[in-house]
N, C-alpha and C positions, 0 to 999 in steps of 0.2 A: 460364455463367461464374459464378465464385465468388471472393470476397475473404475471406481469413482473417487475423485480426489476431494478433499475438504480442508479448510483452515486447521491450524493446530489447535486453537482454542474453540472447540466445536462440541457443544453438549451432546449427551447420549441420545436425547430424543430427536435431535436433528439427524444424527447418524441413522436412526431407525427410520426416519422419513425417506432418506436416501435409499435405504435397502428396500423399503416398501415400494417406492417408485420403480426401482429396477425390476422387482418382482412383477409388478403390474405390466411392465414393458415386456415381460416374458423371459427374463434371465433367471437362471437357477443357481449359478455360482457367481457370487458377488464378493468383491474385495474392495475394501476402503483404504485409501492411502493418503497420508497428509501431503499437502501441496508442496511444501518446500523439499520434502523427501522425493517426490515425483520430479521436481526440478533437478535434483542432483542426479537422478537416474537419467534424465534427458541429457544432462551434461556429459555423463559417462558414456552415453551412446553416440555422441558426436565428437568427442575429443579423446586424445591419448591421455588417459588419466592415471597412468602408473605413477605411484608414489605421490599423487596429488592429495592435498588436504584442503577441502573446499568449504567455504562459508557461503551459504545461500541467504541473501537479504531479500525478502519478498514483500514489497510494499505495494499492495494492490488497491482496488477501488473500495473494498469494505473492511479489509483485515490486514494485519502485519504478521509475518511469520519469519522465523529464523531456523536454519538447520545447519549442522556441521557434519561432513562426511569425509573419512580418511580412507583412501584406496591403497591397496598393497602394491608390491612391485610388478604384479601382472595386470593391475588395474581392476582387480576383482576383490571379493571379500571385504566389502566396505565396513568400517567401524563408524557408528553414529553415536553422537551424544544426544540426550533428550532435547527435542526441539522446543522452542519457545514461541509463544504467540499472543497477540492481542486482538480480540474480536471487535474491539471498538476503536480501531486506529486505522484509518485508510483515507483514500481520496474523497470518500463521501462526507467525511467529517470536515474536510476543507471546503467542499461544496456548501455545506451548511453554514460555515462561518461567513462565506460570501453571501449567502442568502440572508442571514441575520443583518449584515451590513446594508444590503439593498433594502431590506424591509424597513430598517430604521430611516433611511433616506426617504423612501416613499411615504412613510407615515408622517414625517416632519413636513414634507412639501404638499401632501394631499390630504392628510388627516385620515387616510385609510391604509390598511395593511395590503400586502401583495395578494394574499389569499382572501377571497370574498367570504370564505367560511370561517366563522369565529374560532380562535384557538387552534387553527390548523395550518399546515404548510402546503404551499403550492408546489407539488413535486414536478409537474411539467416545467415549471419555471426554473427549478433547480437543474433539471436535465438540459433544457434548451439554452439557458443563460449561464448559470453558475459553473456547470461542468465545462462548458466550452471556454469561458473566460479563464478558468483555472489552467486549462491546458495551454491556452494562448500566452498567459503571463509567465508560465514556466519556461517558455522559449523566448519571449519578448525581453525579459529582464536579463537575458544573457548578453544583450547588446545595448539596451537603453535603460534609463533610470526612472522614467515616469511615463504614465499614459492615462488618459481619461476613459474609464469604462462607461459604456452606455447600455441601457436596457429599456425596453418598451413595456409599460404596464398599462393595459386598457387604453391604448392609443396615445399615451403621453410618454415622452422620452425623458429618462432620468439619468443623471451623470454622477459618477463616483470617481473623483480624482484618486489616482493610485500611484504611489512611488515604490521603488524597489525596496526601500526601508520599511515602509508601511506593510507591504506584501510579506516581507520576511517576519516582521513582528506578528502579523496575523496568523501565519501558518507554523511559526516556530514551536508552539506548544504541542502540536500534533507530531511534527518531525522529531522533536526532542524525546517523545515517548519511545520512538523506534531506536534512538541512540542509547537510551538507558537500558533497553533490553539487549541491545548489541554489546554493551559493556558487560552485562551479566554473562552473556555467552562467551565473550573473550576471556573472562575470569574462569569459567568452567573449562575452557580449552587450555588455559595455562595450568590449572590444577591437574589436569590429566597429562601434562607434559607433551601436549600436541603442538605443532606449528601450523600456520596457515600458509599455503602457497598460492591460493587464488580466492578472490572474493567476487561472487557473481551477483549483480543487481538485476532483479526481475520485477515485473509489476509496473504498471503505468505511473504510479506515484513515485517510483524510484527515479524517474527522469527529472524531478524537481531539482534545480541546481543546488538548493540548500541542503539536500540529502548528501551529495558528494562533499559539499563544503564542510559539513559537520562530521561525516564518516572518515574522511581521509586522515585527519590527525590521530585518530585512535586505532587505525588499522596498521598492521605490519606490512601490508602490500597495497598497491594502488587498486582501488576497486574497478 
């Protein structure tokens, strides 16, 4: 047997690809499970979850997912609301914003794009530079207010002055999409007369300080 997880917003043809891959690997009994639901199961396996009502906020590299699970007095028999998800909202979108900003600087100063192939994106640059700078800034701006980003393109070093406010403005539209979906989920929870006792943040992108800053005012408990 095998259980494969996937984002909430995941089309049928991609699920079929997962199943086919598992079959090629030799599995005959295959179960698919949405990632935030799997996270709630992981929570229930490691915590005393009797009478807990848990909101899972899963902001990962490529997608954003939400799930709500209410456990009974024994910690079993969970009640779930329909999960919500956005397949085009994740850390990769923030990486691309940084890439576009770098590309604009390189083009202005050298007359060339980062990628040497016309109308294309240099994905190794995104992984080696943009992703690492994003992770660094998420921690750096907890203590400081400005920093100069640097990147090497074909042997030349380029500088991107970055402030905490500029970084917030850059990533705000991406994070805001998660907040809007969370507000919709909170409305669903209220309509069902449920309460929230815990909010669990998972996924690398949930570590961005702006996430907690925007989430905390709309949640009934500290995330």
